[in-house]
PyMOL Python script that loads the backbone (N, CA, C, O; Angstrom):
from pymol import cmd

cmd.read_pdbstr("""\
ATOM      1  N   MET A   1     -39.762  36.242  37.362  1.00  0.00           N
ATOM      2  CA  MET A   1     -38.878  35.380  36.314  1.00  0.00           C
ATOM      3  C   MET A   1     -38.180  36.123  35.368  1.00  0.00           C
ATOM      4  O   MET A   1     -38.752  36.792  34.507  1.00  0.00           O
ATOM      5  N   SER A   2     -36.733  36.022  35.508  1.00  0.00           N
ATOM      6  CA  SER A   2     -36.042  36.682  34.503  1.00  0.00           C
ATOM      7  C   SER A   2     -36.623  36.494  33.183  1.00  0.00           C
ATOM      8  O   SER A   2     -37.220  35.485  32.809  1.00  0.00           O
ATOM      9  N   GLN A   3     -36.365  37.711  32.403  1.00  0.00           N
ATOM     10  CA  GLN A   3     -36.598  37.500  30.923  1.00  0.00           C
ATOM     11  C   GLN A   3     -35.215  37.408  30.349  1.00  0.00           C
ATOM     12  O   GLN A   3     -34.347  38.183  30.748  1.00  0.00           O
ATOM     13  N   ASN A   4     -34.924  36.371  29.299  1.00  0.00           N
ATOM     14  CA  ASN A   4     -33.828  36.314  28.652  1.00  0.00           C
ATOM     15  C   ASN A   4     -33.694  37.014  27.616  1.00  0.00           C
ATOM     16  O   ASN A   4     -34.418  36.722  26.664  1.00  0.00           O
ATOM     17  N   LYS A   5     -32.787  38.085  27.483  1.00  0.00           N
ATOM     18  CA  LYS A   5     -32.317  38.983  26.384  1.00  0.00           C
ATOM     19  C   LYS A   5     -31.496  38.290  25.378  1.00  0.00           C
ATOM     20  O   LYS A   5     -31.162  39.011  24.437  1.00  0.00           O
ATOM     21  N   HIS A   6     -31.093  37.085  25.342  1.00  0.00           N
ATOM     22  CA  HIS A   6     -30.313  36.540  24.217  1.00  0.00           C
ATOM     23  C   HIS A   6     -30.873  36.502  23.120  1.00  0.00           C
ATOM     24  O   HIS A   6     -31.859  35.766  23.103  1.00  0.00           O
ATOM     25  N   PRO A   7     -30.580  37.117  21.989  1.00  0.00           N
ATOM     26  CA  PRO A   7     -31.335  37.293  20.604  1.00  0.00           C
ATOM     27  C   PRO A   7     -31.704  36.077  19.979  1.00  0.00           C
ATOM     28  O   PRO A   7     -32.603  36.060  19.138  1.00  0.00           O
ATOM     29  N   LEU A   8     -31.013  34.932  20.359  1.00  0.00           N
ATOM     30  CA  LEU A   8     -31.527  33.884  19.798  1.00  0.00           C
ATOM     31  C   LEU A   8     -32.237  32.871  20.350  1.00  0.00           C
ATOM     32  O   LEU A   8     -32.410  31.767  19.832  1.00  0.00           O
ATOM     33  N   PHE A   9     -32.788  33.361  21.750  1.00  0.00           N
ATOM     34  CA  PHE A   9     -33.859  32.858  22.453  1.00  0.00           C
ATOM     35  C   PHE A   9     -34.909  33.414  22.242  1.00  0.00           C
ATOM     36  O   PHE A   9     -35.184  34.392  22.937  1.00  0.00           O
ATOM     37  N   SER A  10     -35.865  32.952  21.180  1.00  0.00           N
ATOM     38  CA  SER A  10     -36.624  33.595  20.763  1.00  0.00           C
ATOM     39  C   SER A  10     -38.184  32.955  20.757  1.00  0.00           C
ATOM     40  O   SER A  10     -38.333  31.742  20.905  1.00  0.00           O
ATOM     41  N   ASP A  11     -39.197  33.750  20.597  1.00  0.00           N
ATOM     42  CA  ASP A  11     -40.552  33.083  20.516  1.00  0.00           C
ATOM     43  C   ASP A  11     -40.627  32.561  19.160  1.00  0.00           C
ATOM     44  O   ASP A  11     -41.284  31.535  18.980  1.00  0.00           O
ATOM     45  N   ASN A  12     -39.944  33.224  18.017  1.00  0.00           N
ATOM     46  CA  ASN A  12     -40.191  32.906  16.645  1.00  0.00           C
ATOM     47  C   ASN A  12     -39.042  32.107  16.352  1.00  0.00           C
ATOM     48  O   ASN A  12     -38.150  32.518  15.610  1.00  0.00           O
ATOM     49  N   VAL A  13     -39.020  30.878  16.952  1.00  0.00           N
ATOM     50  CA  VAL A  13     -37.967  29.613  16.841  1.00  0.00           C
ATOM     51  C   VAL A  13     -38.007  29.477  15.131  1.00  0.00           C
ATOM     52  O   VAL A  13     -36.952  29.623  14.514  1.00  0.00           O
ATOM     53  N   ILE A  14     -38.973  29.258  14.579  1.00  0.00           N
ATOM     54  CA  ILE A  14     -39.035  28.783  13.097  1.00  0.00           C
ATOM     55  C   ILE A  14     -38.357  29.965  12.537  1.00  0.00           C
ATOM     56  O   ILE A  14     -37.459  29.721  11.732  1.00  0.00           O
ATOM     57  N   GLU A  15     -38.605  31.171  12.800  1.00  0.00           N
ATOM     58  CA  GLU A  15     -38.383  32.444  11.919  1.00  0.00           C
ATOM     59  C   GLU A  15     -36.916  32.539  12.122  1.00  0.00           C
ATOM     60  O   GLU A  15     -36.231  32.684  11.109  1.00  0.00           O
ATOM     61  N   THR A  16     -36.354  32.481  13.232  1.00  0.00           N
ATOM     62  CA  THR A  16     -35.011  32.465  13.665  1.00  0.00           C
ATOM     63  C   THR A  16     -34.242  31.351  13.082  1.00  0.00           C
ATOM     64  O   THR A  16     -33.086  31.643  12.777  1.00  0.00           O
ATOM     65  N   TYR A  17     -34.606  30.188  12.868  1.00  0.00           N
ATOM     66  CA  TYR A  17     -34.038  29.065  12.202  1.00  0.00           C
ATOM     67  C   TYR A  17     -33.744  29.220  10.891  1.00  0.00           C
ATOM     68  O   TYR A  17     -32.649  28.922  10.413  1.00  0.00           O
ATOM     69  N   PHE A  18     -34.985  29.833  10.056  1.00  0.00           N
ATOM     70  CA  PHE A  18     -34.805  30.098   8.758  1.00  0.00           C
ATOM     71  C   PHE A  18     -33.934  31.259   8.422  1.00  0.00           C
ATOM     72  O   PHE A  18     -33.370  31.279   7.328  1.00  0.00           O
ATOM     73  N   THR A  19     -33.775  32.258   9.308  1.00  0.00           N
ATOM     74  CA  THR A  19     -33.061  33.373   9.285  1.00  0.00           C
ATOM     75  C   THR A  19     -31.735  33.032   9.004  1.00  0.00           C
ATOM     76  O   THR A  19     -31.083  33.383   8.020  1.00  0.00           O
ATOM     77  N   ALA A  20     -31.304  32.169  10.134  1.00  0.00           N
ATOM     78  CA  ALA A  20     -29.944  31.372  10.127  1.00  0.00           C
ATOM     79  C   ALA A  20     -29.730  30.508   8.751  1.00  0.00           C
ATOM     80  O   ALA A  20     -28.603  30.446   8.258  1.00  0.00           O
ATOM     81  N   LEU A  21     -30.647  29.960   8.253  1.00  0.00           N
ATOM     82  CA  LEU A  21     -30.660  28.894   7.255  1.00  0.00           C
ATOM     83  C   LEU A  21     -30.229  29.586   5.880  1.00  0.00           C
ATOM     84  O   LEU A  21     -29.546  29.002   5.038  1.00  0.00           O
ATOM     85  N   PHE A  22     -30.634  30.713   5.762  1.00  0.00           N
ATOM     86  CA  PHE A  22     -30.837  31.487   4.502  1.00  0.00           C
ATOM     87  C   PHE A  22     -29.943  32.691   4.807  1.00  0.00           C
ATOM     88  O   PHE A  22     -29.954  33.558   3.933  1.00  0.00           O
ATOM     89  N   HIS A  23     -29.217  32.901   5.814  1.00  0.00           N
ATOM     90  CA  HIS A  23     -28.298  34.068   5.749  1.00  0.00           C
ATOM     91  C   HIS A  23     -27.173  34.088   4.685  1.00  0.00           C
ATOM     92  O   HIS A  23     -26.612  33.014   4.467  1.00  0.00           O
ATOM     93  N   PRO A  24     -26.855  34.972   4.130  1.00  0.00           N
ATOM     94  CA  PRO A  24     -26.017  35.126   2.830  1.00  0.00           C
ATOM     95  C   PRO A  24     -24.524  34.684   3.364  1.00  0.00           C
ATOM     96  O   PRO A  24     -23.787  33.993   2.661  1.00  0.00           O
ATOM     97  N   SER A  25     -24.170  35.119   4.599  1.00  0.00           N
ATOM     98  CA  SER A  25     -22.854  34.783   5.103  1.00  0.00           C
ATOM     99  C   SER A  25     -22.703  33.381   5.689  1.00  0.00           C
ATOM    100  O   SER A  25     -23.392  33.048   6.653  1.00  0.00           O
ATOM    101  N   LYS A  26     -21.820  32.550   5.130  1.00  0.00           N
ATOM    102  CA  LYS A  26     -21.616  31.234   5.847  1.00  0.00           C
ATOM    103  C   LYS A  26     -21.262  31.353   7.177  1.00  0.00           C
ATOM    104  O   LYS A  26     -21.781  30.593   7.995  1.00  0.00           O
ATOM    105  N   ARG A  27     -20.492  32.155   7.508  1.00  0.00           N
ATOM    106  CA  ARG A  27     -19.785  32.418   8.823  1.00  0.00           C
ATOM    107  C   ARG A  27     -20.756  32.755   9.864  1.00  0.00           C
ATOM    108  O   ARG A  27     -20.861  32.146  10.929  1.00  0.00           O
ATOM    109  N   VAL A  28     -21.469  33.771   9.494  1.00  0.00           N
ATOM    110  CA  VAL A  28     -22.661  34.181  10.377  1.00  0.00           C
ATOM    111  C   VAL A  28     -23.805  33.344  10.526  1.00  0.00           C
ATOM    112  O   VAL A  28     -24.515  33.429  11.528  1.00  0.00           O
ATOM    113  N   ALA A  29     -24.049  32.492   9.542  1.00  0.00           N
ATOM    114  CA  ALA A  29     -25.058  31.370   9.589  1.00  0.00           C
ATOM    115  C   ALA A  29     -24.684  30.343  10.464  1.00  0.00           C
ATOM    116  O   ALA A  29     -25.521  29.841  11.214  1.00  0.00           O
ATOM    117  N   THR A  30     -23.327  29.916  10.449  1.00  0.00           N
ATOM    118  CA  THR A  30     -22.806  28.885  11.370  1.00  0.00           C
ATOM    119  C   THR A  30     -22.723  29.339  12.753  1.00  0.00           C
ATOM    120  O   THR A  30     -22.902  28.536  13.669  1.00  0.00           O
ATOM    121  N   ALA A  31     -22.434  30.719  12.999  1.00  0.00           N
ATOM    122  CA  ALA A  31     -22.727  31.346  14.493  1.00  0.00           C
ATOM    123  C   ALA A  31     -24.022  31.353  14.726  1.00  0.00           C
ATOM    124  O   ALA A  31     -24.341  31.266  15.911  1.00  0.00           O
ATOM    125  N   MET A  32     -24.754  31.421  14.044  1.00  0.00           N
ATOM    126  CA  MET A  32     -26.092  31.625  14.784  1.00  0.00           C
ATOM    127  C   MET A  32     -26.877  30.184  14.770  1.00  0.00           C
ATOM    128  O   MET A  32     -27.892  30.079  15.458  1.00  0.00           O
ATOM    129  N   PHE A  33     -26.433  29.124  14.026  1.00  0.00           N
ATOM    130  CA  PHE A  33     -26.940  27.968  14.307  1.00  0.00           C
ATOM    131  C   PHE A  33     -26.128  27.444  15.649  1.00  0.00           C
ATOM    132  O   PHE A  33     -26.793  26.719  16.389  1.00  0.00           O
ATOM    133  N   THR A  34     -24.960  27.686  15.991  1.00  0.00           N
ATOM    134  CA  THR A  34     -24.188  27.375  17.047  1.00  0.00           C
ATOM    135  C   THR A  34     -24.875  27.807  18.179  1.00  0.00           C
ATOM    136  O   THR A  34     -24.904  27.027  19.130  1.00  0.00           O
ATOM    137  N   ASP A  35     -25.565  29.135  18.303  1.00  0.00           N
ATOM    138  CA  ASP A  35     -26.169  29.658  19.432  1.00  0.00           C
ATOM    139  C   ASP A  35     -27.562  29.513  19.459  1.00  0.00           C
ATOM    140  O   ASP A  35     -28.087  29.670  20.562  1.00  0.00           O
ATOM    141  N   ILE A  36     -28.310  29.243  18.472  1.00  0.00           N
ATOM    142  CA  ILE A  36     -29.768  29.036  18.573  1.00  0.00           C
ATOM    143  C   ILE A  36     -30.185  27.895  19.608  1.00  0.00           C
ATOM    144  O   ILE A  36     -29.676  26.774  19.594  1.00  0.00           O
ATOM    145  N   HIS A  37     -31.266  28.347  20.596  1.00  0.00           N
ATOM    146  CA  HIS A  37     -31.707  27.406  21.125  1.00  0.00           C
ATOM    147  C   HIS A  37     -33.283  27.110  20.921  1.00  0.00           C
ATOM    148  O   HIS A  37     -34.204  27.927  20.902  1.00  0.00           O
ATOM    149  N   ILE A  38     -33.324  25.812  20.786  1.00  0.00           N
ATOM    150  CA  ILE A  38     -34.722  25.552  20.624  1.00  0.00           C
ATOM    151  C   ILE A  38     -35.429  24.822  21.580  1.00  0.00           C
ATOM    152  O   ILE A  38     -35.330  23.602  21.445  1.00  0.00           O
ATOM    153  N   PRO A  39     -36.039  25.177  22.405  1.00  0.00           N
ATOM    154  CA  PRO A  39     -36.628  24.428  23.744  1.00  0.00           C
ATOM    155  C   PRO A  39     -37.135  23.059  23.512  1.00  0.00           C
ATOM    156  O   PRO A  39     -37.462  22.721  22.375  1.00  0.00           O
ATOM    157  N   LYS A  40     -37.222  22.264  24.499  1.00  0.00           N
ATOM    158  CA  LYS A  40     -37.731  20.879  24.444  1.00  0.00           C
ATOM    159  C   LYS A  40     -39.101  21.147  23.986  1.00  0.00           C
ATOM    160  O   LYS A  40     -39.515  22.288  24.191  1.00  0.00           O
ATOM    161  N   SER A  41     -39.904  20.288  23.392  1.00  0.00           N
ATOM    162  CA  SER A  41     -41.001  20.414  22.931  1.00  0.00           C
ATOM    163  C   SER A  41     -42.121  20.425  24.092  1.00  0.00           C
ATOM    164  O   SER A  41     -43.213  20.933  23.841  1.00  0.00           O
ATOM    165  N   ASP A  42     -41.843  19.832  25.443  1.00  0.00           N
ATOM    166  CA  ASP A  42     -42.696  20.146  26.260  1.00  0.00           C
ATOM    167  C   ASP A  42     -42.783  21.703  26.807  1.00  0.00           C
ATOM    168  O   ASP A  42     -43.769  22.077  27.442  1.00  0.00           O
ATOM    169  N   VAL A  43     -41.981  22.339  26.594  1.00  0.00           N
ATOM    170  CA  VAL A  43     -41.887  23.587  26.857  1.00  0.00           C
ATOM    171  C   VAL A  43     -43.212  24.288  25.700  1.00  0.00           C
ATOM    172  O   VAL A  43     -44.021  25.116  26.118  1.00  0.00           O
ATOM    173  N   PHE A  44     -43.219  23.978  24.812  1.00  0.00           N
ATOM    174  CA  PHE A  44     -44.270  24.497  23.653  1.00  0.00           C
ATOM    175  C   PHE A  44     -45.677  24.019  24.039  1.00  0.00           C
ATOM    176  O   PHE A  44     -46.681  24.729  24.105  1.00  0.00           O
ATOM    177  N   TYR A  45     -45.598  22.823  24.260  1.00  0.00           N
ATOM    178  CA  TYR A  45     -46.985  22.052  25.030  1.00  0.00           C
ATOM    179  C   TYR A  45     -47.455  22.694  26.178  1.00  0.00           C
ATOM    180  O   TYR A  45     -48.652  22.950  26.304  1.00  0.00           O
ATOM    181  N   THR A  46     -46.621  22.979  27.032  1.00  0.00           N
ATOM    182  CA  THR A  46     -46.987  23.667  28.372  1.00  0.00           C
ATOM    183  C   THR A  46     -47.586  25.133  28.119  1.00  0.00           C
ATOM    184  O   THR A  46     -48.649  25.503  28.617  1.00  0.00           O
ATOM    185  N   ARG A  47     -46.809  25.896  27.318  1.00  0.00           N
ATOM    186  CA  ARG A  47     -47.380  27.145  26.924  1.00  0.00           C
ATOM    187  C   ARG A  47     -48.428  27.094  26.242  1.00  0.00           C
ATOM    188  O   ARG A  47     -49.077  28.140  26.253  1.00  0.00           O
ATOM    189  N   ALA A  48     -48.966  26.004  25.466  1.00  0.00           N
ATOM    190  CA  ALA A  48     -50.050  26.388  24.819  1.00  0.00           C
ATOM    191  C   ALA A  48     -51.118  25.849  25.724  1.00  0.00           C
ATOM    192  O   ALA A  48     -52.236  26.339  25.567  1.00  0.00           O
ATOM    193  N   ALA A  49     -50.971  24.936  26.634  1.00  0.00           N
ATOM    194  CA  ALA A  49     -52.026  24.639  27.601  1.00  0.00           C
ATOM    195  C   ALA A  49     -52.294  25.608  28.541  1.00  0.00           C
ATOM    196  O   ALA A  49     -53.454  25.670  28.949  1.00  0.00           O
ATOM    197  N   ILE A  50     -51.271  26.573  29.084  1.00  0.00           N
ATOM    198  CA  ILE A  50     -51.325  27.647  29.883  1.00  0.00           C
ATOM    199  C   ILE A  50     -52.448  28.617  28.865  1.00  0.00           C
ATOM    200  O   ILE A  50     -53.600  28.881  29.210  1.00  0.00           O
ATOM    201  N   GLU A  51     -51.869  29.015  27.678  1.00  0.00           N
ATOM    202  CA  GLU A  51     -52.385  29.920  26.982  1.00  0.00           C
ATOM    203  C   GLU A  51     -54.005  29.400  26.940  1.00  0.00           C
ATOM    204  O   GLU A  51     -54.837  30.210  27.350  1.00  0.00           O
ATOM    205  N   ALA A  52     -54.400  28.303  26.541  1.00  0.00           N
ATOM    206  CA  ALA A  52     -55.747  27.598  26.390  1.00  0.00           C
ATOM    207  C   ALA A  52     -56.459  27.898  27.572  1.00  0.00           C
ATOM    208  O   ALA A  52     -57.508  28.527  27.431  1.00  0.00           O
ATOM    209  N   ALA A  53     -56.050  27.529  28.872  1.00  0.00           N
ATOM    210  CA  ALA A  53     -56.355  27.680  29.950  1.00  0.00           C
ATOM    211  C   ALA A  53     -56.608  29.255  30.555  1.00  0.00           C
ATOM    212  O   ALA A  53     -57.504  29.611  31.321  1.00  0.00           O
ATOM    213  N   THR A  54     -55.629  29.997  30.016  1.00  0.00           N
ATOM    214  CA  THR A  54     -55.826  31.454  31.008  1.00  0.00           C
ATOM    215  C   THR A  54     -56.054  32.496  29.879  1.00  0.00           C
ATOM    216  O   THR A  54     -56.641  33.522  30.223  1.00  0.00           O
ATOM    217  N   GLY A  55     -55.700  32.389  28.663  1.00  0.00           N
ATOM    218  CA  GLY A  55     -55.571  33.377  27.631  1.00  0.00           C
ATOM    219  C   GLY A  55     -54.226  33.963  27.571  1.00  0.00           C
ATOM    220  O   GLY A  55     -53.907  34.555  26.540  1.00  0.00           O
ATOM    221  N   VAL A  56     -53.381  33.870  28.565  1.00  0.00           N
ATOM    222  CA  VAL A  56     -52.162  34.545  28.683  1.00  0.00           C
ATOM    223  C   VAL A  56     -51.040  33.767  27.841  1.00  0.00           C
ATOM    224  O   VAL A  56     -50.847  32.597  28.173  1.00  0.00           O
ATOM    225  N   ARG A  57     -50.338  34.251  26.865  1.00  0.00           N
ATOM    226  CA  ARG A  57     -49.282  33.667  26.084  1.00  0.00           C
ATOM    227  C   ARG A  57     -47.911  34.236  26.753  1.00  0.00           C
ATOM    228  O   ARG A  57     -47.545  35.388  26.523  1.00  0.00           O
ATOM    229  N   TYR A  58     -47.188  33.369  27.581  1.00  0.00           N
ATOM    230  CA  TYR A  58     -45.894  33.607  28.201  1.00  0.00           C
ATOM    231  C   TYR A  58     -44.933  33.292  27.073  1.00  0.00           C
ATOM    232  O   TYR A  58     -45.111  32.474  26.170  1.00  0.00           O
ATOM    233  N   PRO A  59     -43.775  34.157  27.295  1.00  0.00           N
ATOM    234  CA  PRO A  59     -42.665  33.743  26.353  1.00  0.00           C
ATOM    235  C   PRO A  59     -42.061  32.422  26.751  1.00  0.00           C
ATOM    236  O   PRO A  59     -42.016  31.985  27.901  1.00  0.00           O
ATOM    237  N   LEU A  60     -41.586  31.819  25.630  1.00  0.00           N
ATOM    238  CA  LEU A  60     -40.759  30.492  25.799  1.00  0.00           C
ATOM    239  C   LEU A  60     -40.002  30.552  26.998  1.00  0.00           C
ATOM    240  O   LEU A  60     -40.171  29.710  27.880  1.00  0.00           O
ATOM    241  N   SER A  61     -39.066  31.605  27.119  1.00  0.00           N
ATOM    242  CA  SER A  61     -38.004  31.688  28.138  1.00  0.00           C
ATOM    243  C   SER A  61     -38.567  31.606  29.717  1.00  0.00           C
ATOM    244  O   SER A  61     -38.017  31.157  30.723  1.00  0.00           O
ATOM    245  N   HIS A  62     -39.971  32.261  29.516  1.00  0.00           N
ATOM    246  CA  HIS A  62     -40.730  32.234  30.843  1.00  0.00           C
ATOM    247  C   HIS A  62     -41.132  30.850  31.371  1.00  0.00           C
ATOM    248  O   HIS A  62     -41.144  30.548  32.564  1.00  0.00           O
ATOM    249  N   VAL A  63     -41.497  29.952  30.233  1.00  0.00           N
ATOM    250  CA  VAL A  63     -42.148  28.842  30.604  1.00  0.00           C
ATOM    251  C   VAL A  63     -41.034  28.105  30.931  1.00  0.00           C
ATOM    252  O   VAL A  63     -40.937  27.573  32.037  1.00  0.00           O
ATOM    253  N   GLU A  64     -40.095  28.008  30.000  1.00  0.00           N
ATOM    254  CA  GLU A  64     -38.763  26.907  30.483  1.00  0.00           C
ATOM    255  C   GLU A  64     -38.135  27.218  31.678  1.00  0.00           C
ATOM    256  O   GLU A  64     -37.627  26.302  32.324  1.00  0.00           O
ATOM    257  N   GLU A  65     -38.068  28.724  32.204  1.00  0.00           N
ATOM    258  CA  GLU A  65     -37.519  28.918  33.568  1.00  0.00           C
ATOM    259  C   GLU A  65     -38.663  28.194  34.584  1.00  0.00           C
ATOM    260  O   GLU A  65     -38.308  27.403  35.458  1.00  0.00           O
ATOM    261  N   ALA A  66     -39.688  28.461  34.424  1.00  0.00           N
ATOM    262  CA  ALA A  66     -40.654  27.891  35.380  1.00  0.00           C
ATOM    263  C   ALA A  66     -40.704  26.441  35.409  1.00  0.00           C
ATOM    264  O   ALA A  66     -40.910  25.866  36.478  1.00  0.00           O
ATOM    265  N   MET A  67     -40.546  25.850  34.413  1.00  0.00           N
ATOM    266  CA  MET A  67     -40.392  24.246  34.187  1.00  0.00           C
ATOM    267  C   MET A  67     -39.320  23.606  34.990  1.00  0.00           C
ATOM    268  O   MET A  67     -39.330  22.573  35.660  1.00  0.00           O
ATOM    269  N   TYR A  68     -38.347  24.526  34.742  1.00  0.00           N
ATOM    270  CA  TYR A  68     -36.887  24.032  35.337  1.00  0.00           C
ATOM    271  C   TYR A  68     -37.088  24.269  36.975  1.00  0.00           C
ATOM    272  O   TYR A  68     -36.831  23.384  37.792  1.00  0.00           O
ATOM    273  N   LEU A  69     -37.510  25.394  37.284  1.00  0.00           N
ATOM    274  CA  LEU A  69     -37.651  25.679  38.826  1.00  0.00           C
ATOM    275  C   LEU A  69     -38.534  24.701  39.484  1.00  0.00           C
ATOM    276  O   LEU A  69     -38.345  24.457  40.676  1.00  0.00           O
ATOM    277  N   GLU A  70     -39.604  24.037  38.747  1.00  0.00           N
ATOM    278  CA  GLU A  70     -40.632  23.244  39.220  1.00  0.00           C
ATOM    279  C   GLU A  70     -39.827  21.764  39.198  1.00  0.00           C
ATOM    280  O   GLU A  70     -40.346  20.892  39.895  1.00  0.00           O
ATOM    281  N   GLY A  71     -38.785  21.456  38.568  1.00  0.00           N
ATOM    282  CA  GLY A  71     -38.072  20.218  38.421  1.00  0.00           C
ATOM    283  C   GLY A  71     -38.612  19.466  37.342  1.00  0.00           C
ATOM    284  O   GLY A  71     -38.434  18.249  37.296  1.00  0.00           O
ATOM    285  N   MET A  72     -39.299  20.118  36.410  1.00  0.00           N
ATOM    286  CA  MET A  72     -39.799  19.450  34.902  1.00  0.00           C
ATOM    287  C   MET A  72     -39.030  19.213  34.041  1.00  0.00           C
ATOM    288  O   MET A  72     -39.234  18.364  33.173  1.00  0.00           O
ATOM    289  N   LEU A  73     -37.879  20.010  34.136  1.00  0.00           N
ATOM    290  CA  LEU A  73     -36.629  20.140  33.192  1.00  0.00           C
ATOM    291  C   LEU A  73     -35.435  19.871  33.794  1.00  0.00           C
ATOM    292  O   LEU A  73     -35.322  20.092  35.000  1.00  0.00           O
ATOM    293  N   THR A  74     -34.260  19.305  32.977  1.00  0.00           N
ATOM    294  CA  THR A  74     -32.895  19.218  33.779  1.00  0.00           C
ATOM    295  C   THR A  74     -32.217  20.555  33.224  1.00  0.00           C
ATOM    296  O   THR A  74     -32.657  21.325  32.371  1.00  0.00           O
ATOM    297  N   GLU A  75     -31.000  20.615  33.961  1.00  0.00           N
ATOM    298  CA  GLU A  75     -30.193  21.746  33.258  1.00  0.00           C
ATOM    299  C   GLU A  75     -29.893  21.490  31.852  1.00  0.00           C
ATOM    300  O   GLU A  75     -29.871  22.394  31.016  1.00  0.00           O
ATOM    301  N   ARG A  76     -29.637  20.125  31.557  1.00  0.00           N
ATOM    302  CA  ARG A  76     -29.026  19.940  29.988  1.00  0.00           C
ATOM    303  C   ARG A  76     -30.342  20.393  29.165  1.00  0.00           C
ATOM    304  O   ARG A  76     -30.112  20.851  28.046  1.00  0.00           O
ATOM    305  N   GLU A  77     -31.428  20.336  29.496  1.00  0.00           N
ATOM    306  CA  GLU A  77     -32.811  20.609  28.742  1.00  0.00           C
ATOM    307  C   GLU A  77     -33.055  22.151  28.545  1.00  0.00           C
ATOM    308  O   GLU A  77     -33.924  22.558  27.773  1.00  0.00           O
ATOM    309  N   CYS A  78     -32.260  22.976  29.267  1.00  0.00           N
ATOM    310  CA  CYS A  78     -32.583  24.335  29.327  1.00  0.00           C
ATOM    311  C   CYS A  78     -31.340  25.323  28.578  1.00  0.00           C
ATOM    312  O   CYS A  78     -30.167  24.977  28.445  1.00  0.00           O
ATOM    313  N   TYR A  79     -31.785  26.298  28.252  1.00  0.00           N
ATOM    314  CA  TYR A  79     -30.717  27.312  27.668  1.00  0.00           C
ATOM    315  C   TYR A  79     -29.525  27.496  28.640  1.00  0.00           C
ATOM    316  O   TYR A  79     -29.592  27.708  29.851  1.00  0.00           O
ATOM    317  N   ASN A  80     -28.335  27.361  27.806  1.00  0.00           N
ATOM    318  CA  ASN A  80     -27.071  27.663  28.616  1.00  0.00           C
ATOM    319  C   ASN A  80     -27.131  26.775  29.781  1.00  0.00           C
ATOM    320  O   ASN A  80     -26.542  27.189  30.780  1.00  0.00           O
ATOM    321  N   ASN A  81     -27.759  25.564  29.869  1.00  0.00           N
ATOM    322  CA  ASN A  81     -27.669  24.818  31.160  1.00  0.00           C
ATOM    323  C   ASN A  81     -28.358  25.411  32.320  1.00  0.00           C
ATOM    324  O   ASN A  81     -28.160  24.950  33.444  1.00  0.00           O
ATOM    325  N   ALA A  82     -29.096  26.332  32.137  1.00  0.00           N
ATOM    326  CA  ALA A  82     -30.129  26.839  33.179  1.00  0.00           C
ATOM    327  C   ALA A  82     -29.394  27.885  33.869  1.00  0.00           C
ATOM    328  O   ALA A  82     -30.116  28.529  34.631  1.00  0.00           O
ATOM    329  N   GLU A  83     -28.057  28.288  33.833  1.00  0.00           N
ATOM    330  CA  GLU A  83     -27.508  29.015  34.501  1.00  0.00           C
ATOM    331  C   GLU A  83     -28.090  30.379  35.035  1.00  0.00           C
ATOM    332  O   GLU A  83     -27.791  30.937  36.091  1.00  0.00           O
ATOM    333  N   GLN A  84     -29.055  30.826  34.002  1.00  0.00           N
ATOM    334  CA  GLN A  84     -29.443  32.262  34.400  1.00  0.00           C
ATOM    335  C   GLN A  84     -30.964  31.794  35.280  1.00  0.00           C
ATOM    336  O   GLN A  84     -31.629  32.703  35.776  1.00  0.00           O
ATOM    337  N   TYR A  85     -31.280  30.811  35.375  1.00  0.00           N
ATOM    338  CA  TYR A  85     -32.613  30.499  36.232  1.00  0.00           C
ATOM    339  C   TYR A  85     -32.214  30.530  37.732  1.00  0.00           C
ATOM    340  O   TYR A  85     -33.127  30.720  38.536  1.00  0.00           O
ATOM    341  N   GLY A  86     -31.192  30.396  38.106  1.00  0.00           N
ATOM    342  CA  GLY A  86     -30.822  30.454  39.563  1.00  0.00           C
ATOM    343  C   GLY A  86     -31.795  29.555  40.556  1.00  0.00           C
ATOM    344  O   GLY A  86     -32.416  29.923  41.553  1.00  0.00           O
ATOM    345  N   GLY A  87     -31.711  28.234  39.930  1.00  0.00           N
ATOM    346  CA  GLY A  87     -32.423  27.209  40.672  1.00  0.00           C
ATOM    347  C   GLY A  87     -31.519  26.839  41.547  1.00  0.00           C
ATOM    348  O   GLY A  87     -31.778  25.960  42.368  1.00  0.00           O
TER     349      GLY A  87
END
""", "prot")
cmd.dss("prot")
cmd.show_as("cartoon", "prot")
cmd.util.cbc("prot")
cmd.orient("prot")
């Protein structure tokens, strides 16, 4: 699985959101909100279930990619319309 290197595809979604929210530059904050990716809630639940069962905490990008490749998410539900997932 590829690891997404986009700075706003983060496992710290809430921290990223609040960083943008309270950024002193309105221009930068607007750009951050335009680019931020908050995965579908199913991705968070699936990651939590995997972690509970195996003890392994995968990055959100990894779980989203796997769910897309398994047909559990559509292109529109993924970061950048799943272009980087190669499904």
